[in-house]
N, C-alpha and C positions, 0 to 999 in steps of 0.2 A: 672094040674088044679084042678082035683077031690082031689088029696091028699093035696094040699094047703087049700082048702075049708074044707075039713074035719078035718084038724088040726085046722082052725080058729073055726070051730063050736065046736070041743072038748075043745079048749080053752076057749070059750065063757061060755061053760056049767059050766066047772070047777070054772070058776070066779062067776059066779051065783050061785053055790052051796056054795062056801067058803066065800063071803061076809058075810053071817049071822054069821058064825063060827068065823071069824076074827075080828068082831065088827065094820064093816062097814056099817052095818045097810042100811040105806037108802042114805047114802052118796055115790054118784058115780062119781063125778069128782074132780079134784084137788081143785076147789075153794071151794067146800063144805067142802073137808076136811081141808083146811086152816082155814076156819071158825071155824070148829070143834076144831082144836087144841087151838086156841085162846078163845073159851068157856070153856076149860079145866082148865083154872087158877082160877076155883071157890075154895072155901074154903075145898069143900068136897074132892078135889081130890088132894092127896099129890103127887103122881108119875105119869107121863105119860111115858108109855113105847112105844116106836116107833120100830117097826120092818120094817127093810128096806130089801127086799129080792125080791123073785120071786116065783110064784105059780109052775114054772117049774124048781126049784132048789131042789135038793134032800135034802139037809141040811135044806133049808128053808121049806121044806114040813114037816121034822121032828118037826120044831119049831111050827107048827099050833096047835096041841092039847095042847102045854105047854102054848101057848098065850091064848088059850080058858080057861084052868084050871086059870090062873092067873087072867084073868077077872071076873071069875064066884066067886072065893074065896077071892079075895081082892077087895072090893068095894070102895076102895079110891085110885085104881089104874085104870088109863084108858089105854086100849090098842088099837094101831093104827097101821094097816098095810099098806104099801106102796109097790107095785109091781114095782120095779124100771126098769123093762124090758119092760115098757108100757111107752107110751107117756105121760099119766096122772102121772105116778109115776116117770119118768125121774128127773123132776125138783127137787124132794124131794132128789134123790140121789146127786145132785150138792149141794143143801142147807145144807146138814148133812155132806158133804165130804166123801161119801162113796167110799171105796177102794176095798172092797170084800163083797160078800153077802154069809150069812146073816149077817147084822150088826143090833146091838140092841143099840138104844140110849135112855137114860133114864134123864127124865126132872124132875126138882123139882116143887112144887107148883107155883113157879113164872115164870117157863118157861125157867129156866136156866138148860144147861145140867150138868149133876154132874157124869155120868158115860157113859161108852162106851165099848161094846164087839163087836169082829168080830168073825162070825162062830157060830157053833152050841153052844147053851148056855143053860145048864141043869135048870130044875125048880129048885132044890135046890139053885143053884148058884144065880138065879135071886132072889129068896127069901131072900138070904143073903144081896143083894144090897138093896132091898125093905125095909128090917128091919132097915137097916142103916140110911134110910130116915123117920123112925118112922111109916112105915105101919104095921099094927097090923094083 
């Protein structure tokens, strides 16, 4: 019992620490995240970069600083993270047809998927994808 409780407390603490880093800010449930996605179709956002992974997956953890850098450096890119190993994130795994994590899905300004990648994705390669969509 203690081990399971300690694991849940650690997991919760990790999520709380990671939400600001991953751009989740105040959105804490799937309904708010869906509204957030819908609002992203504004003229200022050229690309929505959706990372589907888990805070407990090693390659996914390696993606976290990259996602933060992309969001900070490219103001016309919105980064969204879904932890697909949680009940809140699982519907997004189904929605985007995730077969392995991490999976990166890139949506254009109209919300249409234009690129997808599975596995660790370097910042340099992400920037190439973004530039093809006109991100400066």
